[in-house]
C-alpha positions in Angstrom: 103.3 -7.1 21.5 106.5 -5.2 21.0 108.0 -4.7 17.5 111.3 -6.2 16.8 114.0 -3.5 16.3 116.5 -3.9 13.6 119.8 -2.3 14.4 121.3 -1.1 11.2 124.6 -0.9 12.9 124.7 -4.7 13.3 125.0 -5.3 9.5 128.4 -5.3 7.8 127.4 -2.3 5.7 124.6 0.1 5.7 121.9 -0.4 3.0 122.4 3.3 2.1 126.1 2.7 1.8 125.7 -0.3 -0.6 126.9 0.4 -4.2 124.9 -1.2 -7.1 126.9 -3.2 -9.7 127.6 -1.4 -13.0 125.3 -2.0 -16.0 126.4 -4.5 -18.6 128.5 -3.1 -21.4 126.5 -2.0 -24.5 127.8 -2.9 -28.0 128.8 -0.1 -30.3 125.8 -0.8 -32.7 123.3 -0.1 -29.9 122.0 -3.7 -29.2 123.0 -5.6 -26.1 123.7 -9.4 -26.0 120.2 -10.3 -25.0 118.4 -8.4 -27.7 117.6 -9.3 -31.3 120.0 -6.7 -32.7 123.6 -7.1 -33.8 125.2 -8.3 -30.6 126.1 -11.7 -32.2 127.5 -9.9 -35.3 129.7 -7.7 -33.2 131.0 -10.6 -31.2 131.7 -12.7 -34.2 135.2 -13.0 -35.5 136.2 -11.4 -38.8 136.4 -14.7 -40.7 132.8 -15.6 -39.8 131.5 -12.2 -40.9 133.3 -12.7 -44.3 131.8 -16.2 -44.7 128.2 -15.0 -44.1 128.6 -12.0 -46.3 130.1 -14.1 -49.1 127.3 -16.6 -48.8 124.7 -14.0 -49.1 126.3 -12.5 -52.1 126.5 -15.9 -53.8 122.8 -16.5 -53.2 122.0 -13.1 -54.8 124.2 -13.8 -57.8 122.6 -17.2 -58.3 119.1 -15.7 -58.1 120.1 -13.1 -60.7 121.4 -15.8 -63.0 118.3 -17.9 -62.7 116.1 -14.9 -63.2 118.0 -13.9 -66.3 117.7 -17.3 -67.8 114.0 -17.4 -67.2 113.6 -13.9 -68.6 115.7 -14.7 -71.6 113.7 -17.9 -72.3 110.4 -16.1 -72.1 111.5 -13.3 -74.4 113.5 -15.2 -76.9 112.2 -15.1 -80.4 112.5 -18.9 -80.8 113.3 -21.9 -78.7 112.3 -25.5 -78.6 112.7 -28.1 -81.4 114.3 -26.8 -84.6 112.7 -26.4 -88.0 112.8 -29.8 -89.8 112.8 -31.8 -86.5 110.4 -34.6 -86.0 108.4 -32.6 -83.5 108.0 -29.5 -85.7 107.4 -31.4 -88.9 104.8 -33.7 -87.4 102.9 -30.8 -85.8 103.0 -28.8 -89.1 101.8 -31.8 -91.2 99.2 -33.0 -88.8 97.8 -29.4 -88.4 97.0 -29.5 -92.1 95.8 -33.1 -92.1 93.5 -32.4 -89.2 92.2 -29.3 -90.8 90.7 -31.3 -93.7 89.4 -33.9 -91.3 87.5 -31.2 -89.3 86.2 -29.7 -92.6 84.7 -33.1 -93.6 83.3 -33.8 -90.2 81.6 -30.4 -89.9 79.9 -30.9 -93.3 78.7 -34.4 -92.4 77.4 -33.3 -89.0 75.5 -30.4 -90.5 74.0 -32.4 -93.4 73.4 -36.0 -92.4 70.0 -37.2 -91.2 71.5 -40.2 -89.4 72.1 -39.8 -85.6 75.0 -42.2 -85.5 76.8 -40.4 -88.3 76.1 -37.1 -86.7 77.5 -38.2 -83.4 80.6 -39.7 -85.0 81.2 -36.6 -87.0 80.8 -34.4 -83.9 83.3 -36.6 -82.0 85.9 -36.3 -84.7 85.3 -32.6 -85.1 85.6 -32.0 -81.4 88.7 -34.1 -80.8 90.7 -32.9 -83.8 89.8 -29.2 -83.2 91.2 -29.5 -79.7 94.3 -31.2 -81.0 94.8 -28.5 -83.7 94.7 -25.9 -81.0 97.4 -27.6 -79.0 99.6 -28.1 -82.1 99.2 -24.5 -83.3 100.0 -23.3 -79.7 103.2 -25.2 -79.5 104.4 -24.1 -83.0 103.6 -20.5 -82.2 105.4 -20.8 -78.9 108.5 -22.2 -80.6 108.4 -19.5 -83.3 107.7 -22.0 -86.1 105.2 -21.5 -89.0 102.0 -23.5 -88.8 102.7 -25.3 -92.2 106.0 -26.3 -93.8 107.7 -23.3 -95.3 108.7 -25.3 -98.3 105.1 -26.3 -99.1 106.3 -30.0 -99.0 105.0 -32.4 -96.4 106.6 -35.3 -94.6 110.1 -34.1 -95.1 110.8 -35.0 -91.5 110.1 -38.6 -92.4 112.8 -38.8 -95.1 111.1 -37.8 -98.3 109.2 -34.5 -99.0 105.9 -34.8 -100.9 103.4 -32.2 -102.1 100.5 -34.2 -100.7 100.0 -36.4 -97.6 98.5 -39.9 -97.8 94.8 -40.2 -97.2 94.0 -36.5 -98.0 90.7 -36.1 -99.9 91.1 -34.5 -103.4 89.1 -31.5 -104.5 86.9 -33.9 -106.5 86.4 -36.1 -103.4 85.2 -33.0 -101.4 82.9 -32.0 -104.2 81.4 -35.5 -104.3 80.8 -35.3 -100.5 79.0 -31.9 -100.7 76.9 -33.1 -103.6 75.7 -36.3 -101.8 72.5 -36.5 -99.7 70.8 -39.1 -97.5 72.5 -42.5 -97.1 74.9 -41.8 -100.0 76.3 -38.8 -98.0 76.9 -41.1 -95.0 78.7 -43.7 -97.1 80.9 -41.1 -98.8 81.8 -39.5 -95.5 82.7 -42.8 -93.9 84.8 -43.8 -96.9 86.7 -40.5 -97.1 87.2 -40.2 -93.3 88.4 -43.8 -93.0 91.0 -43.3 -95.7 91.9 -40.0 -94.1 92.6 -41.8 -90.7 94.6 -44.5 -92.5 96.8 -42.0 -94.2 97.6 -40.1 -91.1 98.4 -43.2 -89.0 102.1 -43.6 -90.1 102.8 -40.0 -89.2 101.3 -40.4 -85.8 103.2 -43.6 -85.1 106.4 -42.0 -86.2 106.0 -39.1 -83.8 104.8 -41.3 -81.0 108.0 -43.3 -81.3 110.6 -40.6 -82.1 109.5 -37.1 -81.1 111.9 -35.5 -78.7 109.3 -33.5 -76.6 107.3 -35.8 -74.2 104.1 -33.8 -74.7 104.3 -34.2 -78.5 104.9 -38.0 -78.1 101.9 -38.2 -75.8 99.7 -36.3 -78.2 100.7 -38.6 -81.1 100.1 -41.7 -79.0 96.6 -40.4 -78.1 95.9 -39.8 -81.8 97.0 -43.4 -82.7 94.6 -44.8 -80.0 91.6 -42.6 -80.9 91.9 -42.9 -84.7 92.5 -46.6 -84.6 89.3 -47.0 -82.6 87.4 -44.7 -84.9 88.7 -46.5 -88.0 87.3 -49.8 -86.6 83.9 -48.1 -86.0 83.8 -46.6 -89.5 84.7 -50.0 -91.1 81.8 -51.6 -89.2 79.4 -48.8 -90.2 80.2 -49.2 -93.8 79.6 -52.9 -93.6 76.2 -52.3 -92.1 75.4 -50.1 -95.1 76.6 -52.7 -97.6 79.5 -50.5 -98.6 83.2 -51.3 -98.8 86.1 -49.0 -97.7 88.1 -47.3 -100.4 91.6 -48.7 -101.1 93.9 -47.8 -98.3 96.4 -45.1 -99.2 99.9 -46.2 -100.1 102.5 -44.8 -97.7 105.9 -44.5 -99.3 107.3 -43.1 -96.1 106.5 -46.0 -93.8 109.7 -47.1 -92.0 111.6 -44.2 -93.3 111.3 -41.9 -90.3 114.3 -43.3 -88.4 116.8 -40.9 -90.0 117.0 -38.7 -86.9 
């Protein structure tokens, strides 16, 4: 079988004489059109470059402004509701009110011989201690004192007073500590029921009119839990043949709408 002979002279031009096409032009920034470099940038008109650069600068400025606001807020000495507001006044007053409630609950829990009284006292102690922590945390975060600077309570409800309704007197607390057995249980129930009744108008006022949603929610939870506990204590007193103490008179009821 003979091999086919290719006559190079029969083609229009010799392969050796063929000239390769020139390479594609390279952009000045060193990246060609097919790469991931700046080919599109070099080929873009001036107005497009200015638009992209201006947009990037705007994003950086906005990021700086937002960061500055966040930093300023986190390092500011005070922010949040102002002194004398419903939110601050309620937290300051209820911090003190709860403080005495926890004190009485701890004493009853440690000294009663009745399991029901012990459980009730423990529940009140636990709930109010947790609420005190939240209230003190907010006041500290806002740069506000934990108690009213004036030493007067309930000024945020329209009339300042040196004592809040329902608070046990020093004589009441001495009577609680001196009691034993079933007498201790009765005294505790009477004092704590009156304590709940005295704090209820403040809780209702804050639940209705506080400006911070978290403060309103806390006040609403206090109203619910203490209303339930008051019903339980009333029933427990009746089971022991005892009557509640006269409910505290609240001269501030209905007076908290001034703000």
